[in-house]
C-alpha angles and dihedrals in degrees: 000000000000092000091048093050093046093052091046092049089053090052094048095044116109122194123243089237092057091051092048091050090049092052093049092050095058107130129206092277091056092058090062087074097056098104125191121228093259101028121114112254107232109214134193131201117232108197116007101208132125099296092050094047099040101040119005099045093048090048091049091049091052093053106030101088096051092048098036099241127149139185115245107159148015127211121195130145093216111080094213094054092042093055097040089046091052090050092049095049092046090054092048098042102033089220140093117291120201117224120219126190092207143351094271088064091044096052093045087068121097095207100069120092102165142010141213111217121201107152132133115315095252092050099058097089096046092046090047091052091051091051099050094041087055089053097252128137112232144204104201127188120236144288093065090202139339094198120062093222089058091046093051093046094049094047091052093046094050094046092049094046099051089217123147107254121183121190119214096243091120098181087084090067095044116106097221091052091046089053091048089052092050092047095050094043091050089066094236092114093053126225116330107244101171141008125197120196133176137171112186131174135160103214121133088188096052108133090358120123104188093156094049103038094075090054095062115088123181092235090059095060142032107255096181091052089047091057093053106168097351121108115273117267127171115265113285121174091204093057089049098048102023094039093142089072096054131066128238089036091055138343089228113218097026094046093046109034111008094063093058093055100035088052089065089053090058092044097047097040101036092229111134095210143347123283090222143352135202124182144182138177144106150194101294105154117011106061094175100132095278122145097202124083122260091201124043140171128180135175119210125194117207132185145089112327091223097048116051090178090070124065144057143252130247116207110198124184133169135172135180093198104070126020099205110131094022112196118352129177114169128166119200133201131170088267101051145289141307108207114194091188093062090023091227138128112219139168089243109143093004123140107282127215091247095050093044093049091061088066095034091248131136117258118254114211123156119222115251118245142143124253093205138033088225121019113244100218121212108224128216090205115118092226106067096165117162096004113166094229094061091043091053091050092048091049091051091051092051091050090050093049085058098042098032089228123143111270124235094253096046129182088257089058090048090050091052094052088047090058091052091045094049091046089052093049090049090052090050094048099042103031087225133125103260127211136176131238108218093193096056097024089231134137117240121205121178090352093302132102108262102176 
């Protein structure tokens, strides 16, 4: 572990000279983001799709008055979403909302201090880089990146910019998860020796937009700008609106659900990434033209790089073909279980008196207690509007924009979940056991550099 952390620190370290150069090179646009303690933080929306409308905007509305934030602009390359987004924000704010055809137009404005980013999965890193290089603080949806080159570039850009960058892994701002973190890190739980995670739904329409796809015409958007750094493909409204079904615009289940849960593994354990990943799955039920699997299982190995005898395994499975089991997130130690679905610690599975007596050992049974007065359920529903977890994460971001402190879901946390995600994608695509080189920050599959 020590070697891993040392190499990672070297990679993350930025010289004083680089920071000074960055500060000196701030242009006029960057100064728009220097907010006084009592000034209103003028915020723009980047990408006004479902996630923005159903979750981020409601969370922003719930927190804006206390923290003195306001909406001032919307940027979207599709004319219909741009205009409907402007109308929505006007209705909510009661003020004028500028409309921008793209982010170049947005960042040329002097009246934007911060942005909310909820674009397609593969665009998050590039849009995050644009924001911080323009001197804006950002709240950016997960995944941070599903290509290592994007992850490395975004990490560097955020660190050089000094901007406040919150990742949308909202468990980190949720009280029950914060208590679980404190409990595990206190040592009272014992060493983690296994984690089981599931995310199951039975929804043939999940990530499908059959009513909206016919509305999108190529002349009403900017397809080349949509593709960003992905290989050129002819215009396809499905790949634009149903991007979660189509690699390389998303990996589907890992991009969407795995990152939320694997992020807690990094947080609770202190390990920045897995030692190895293997994966299997396929399209078994929904043969609707998608490229991404509807059923997926992966096994992650965590522990010190220099001591394979220490560590634990994470078993992750997800299916879109049967919802039995729903969401499950259970941590195990020799003394019992920490169940983040019920948000309880119990002696379930712990070493009993009878079993311990056979080896003349003391029993190991954790006391039972709740991590929360009222369980904050994670929903599998597509519409997660107004959920308290996202609101808590938004509130933390707003406070950090004011204080300039590091937010709960920092860029380092986003970088870590990106490593796990990219390792997982490599395992899916190659069928190989995948590892990570801390020195070069590269993924290795079958003994060869993958990304």
